[in-house]
Every structure is written in structure tokens, then in C-alpha cells.
C-alpha positions, 0 to 999 in steps of 0.5 A: 601562854608563854609557850604558845607565843614566846617563839615570836619573841625569842631568837629560837623556839627552844629558848623561848619555851624556857621563858617564865611568864614574867620573862615573857611579859618583859619581852612582850613589853619591850619589843616593838615588832610584836603584832597587834594580834599577838598582843591581843591574844596575850591579853586575852589568854595570858597570866597576870603579868602577861596580861598587864604587859600586853595591855600596856603595850597596846595602850602605848601604841594607841593606833587604830589597830591597838584601839580595835584590839582593846575594844575586842578584849573589852567585849569578848575576853575574860573579866581578868583580861577586860580589867587589865585593858580597862586599867590602861585606858588612861594612856589613850587620847580621851576622844579616841577612847570614848567607846572604850570607857563606856564599855568598861564602866558599863561592864557586868563585872565589878573588877572591870568597872573598878579598874576603869574608875582607877584609870579615870583618876589618872585622866586630867580632863573635866569629863573624867570627873563627870564620869566619876560622878555618874559612877559614884552612887553605883560604887559598892566599895567604901574605899573606892567611894572615899577615893573618888571624894578625895580625887574630887577634892584634889582636882577642885571638883566643885561642880559635884559638891552635891554628891560630896554633901550627900556622902556625909550621910553615907553608911560607911564611916570611911566615906563620911571622913572623906566627905568631910575633908573633901568639903573643907578642901573645896569650900574652906571655912564655908564648909564648917556650918554644914559639917556641924549639922552633919555631925549633929544628925549622925550617930556612932562611928559616922559621927566620929568620922566626921569629927575626925575629918573636921579636925584633920582637914582644918589642921592641914588646911590651916583653917582657924575655927576659933576665928570663923563666923561658924565657930559656934556651930562647931562648938554646939556640935561638940557640946553634944559629942563630948557627952555622946553615949559612944566612947569613940565619938567622945574621943573624936570630939576631944581632939577637936575641942582641945585644938580649937583655941576658944574659951568656950571650947576649953570650958566644954572640954574641961567640963566633959573631962570631969564628967567622964565616967569611963576611966579609959576614955578619961585617960585618952582625953588627958593624953590629948590635952597634954599632947595638944598643950591645952591650957588646963593640961597641967592642972588635969595632969597633976590631979590625975597622978593622984587618981584612984582609977588605974587607967587614968593614973597610969596614963598620967604617970607615963605623960609626967615621965615623958615630960620630965625626960623631955625637959632633961634632954633640953 
């Protein structure tokens, strides 16, 4: 590629034929007198760095010829070239790029569609949120579905709240976590009741992910669950989760139960801790209680130091030594 088109960008053909793909891409991006046809050809046939540079140059020009060239690439070139073009659509005026967005989002190749979705994240227009909603259920990548939910939360996409709620039942724990945090971002305390219901109906990793999402989002949003009218709904969900058959669920529930400064939450946690039969999980629960300064932490730590279970006793010794070192440093 660089040998075919570099002569157009260099002082002499001999010097141009020595350009690497990276050097050629750099010249392609910075020179202003490169024809649209050369950029289109570079985008269609160049290596990765060249494709990206050519696509960026065409998107920055954004005139009728550049838009026509991008349209041609999206209809005729390789999936890699189409993806490079799709990734730059956010640089175009929204009205001018309507047909290009439609082509990229309907492309037969998943990498092209994903590139277009990532480009939509960069568009500050309500229509972009609507396009993401249209694509959401067809997106196979859990990471990308989660990213769309997070984007809606950042942009205040309340109009697509039905999709956020539905995502609480997604097969992917990653998506469930993103849906839980997005609901709290969008609805604040009003999200607690439906999230409690979702946590109770889900199982395994999905249940744990929703509980972690509630813990994380209420923390960074400053939502005080203990003062909410729906506190009991969350505590009901925790009452089940703290005794769940899955250790991961019990671990996730521990963080939330200890964090909520409410008498019932404290009682639920201490009862679950004492009923826990897995020493590894019990050691984890002790770690959370001490780190979050649970009211019962000092008592549990003292008891654990004399435990016959090595994981619990070792955890208690580590925590006690750390506390002693902290006090000495103060």
C-alpha cells in the first residue's frame, strides 16, 4: 500500500518507496493536498494504521466528496476498511451522516457494527441514544451491552429505562451489574425496590452482580439505604442472599449488609456470619466487617483469633496485626 500511494505524498518516488506503513499513515493524516480518491483507496487497501489515518482524514474533511467516499467504502470494501470508516462517523455532522450510520449499523459484519456503536458513544445527540436502543438487543458482546447501559446512565437516558430494567434479567453478570448501577444513576432511591426484586429472582453470579451493583452505586452516589422508604425491600433481599447456596452471592451480600447502617442489617449480618459453615467465606466476611468498621467487628475479630479453623484464624491474625501497625504509626 505504502509503495503504491506514497509517491503522491513524498518529495521523490525513491524516498517514498522507503516509507513504512506507520510513516505513510502519518503523512497521509497531516498533508492537506491528498485527493479524496487517494484517501478512499488507502482506506480500502491499506494496512491498519493507513486505514485509520485515511478514515480520520476523510471524516475531518466532511465535504460532499469525503462523505461520498466513506459511503463507497461502507458499501464495497473489506470488513476491516468498513470498520475503520464506521469508527470515524462521529466526526461528521449528524444530519449529513444519516445514511452512513444506517449502513454501518446494518452491516453484515459484527466488527463494523461494533465500530459504529462505539462511534455513537461520542455523539452528543438524543438520536444517538435512540440508535443505541435500537441496536441493544442485537448486540452479542456482554461487554458492549454493559457499555451501552453505562453510556445511557452518563447521558441521563431515562427514555430507555425499559431496556435498563430488562437488562437486570440478562444472562451476563457483567450486564446485570451495569444495569443495576445504571438504574441507580437514573432513578436514585426509586431504583431500590425494583433492584431488590431483581436480586431475589436471580440466582448465582447474576444475583451477586446485582448486589455488587447496588453496593457500588449507592456508595458513589451517596444514597443512604437505611434512610430510604425501600430499605426493608433491600434487607429482605439480603436476608435471603446472606444464606444463599452460592458462596459468591454470600460474599456480595456481605458488603451491602455491613455497609447499611441499620439495626436489622447489622443483625442479619452477624447471624449470617455465625451460621456460615465455609471457613473461607467466613474469613471473607470478617475481612469486610473489619474494613467497613461494622459495630460487631471487634467482637468477631477477638473470637476469630481463637478459632480452630485455619482460614478464619489466619485472617484474624492478619487483620489484628494490621490494626496494631496502624495504631503504632498514629
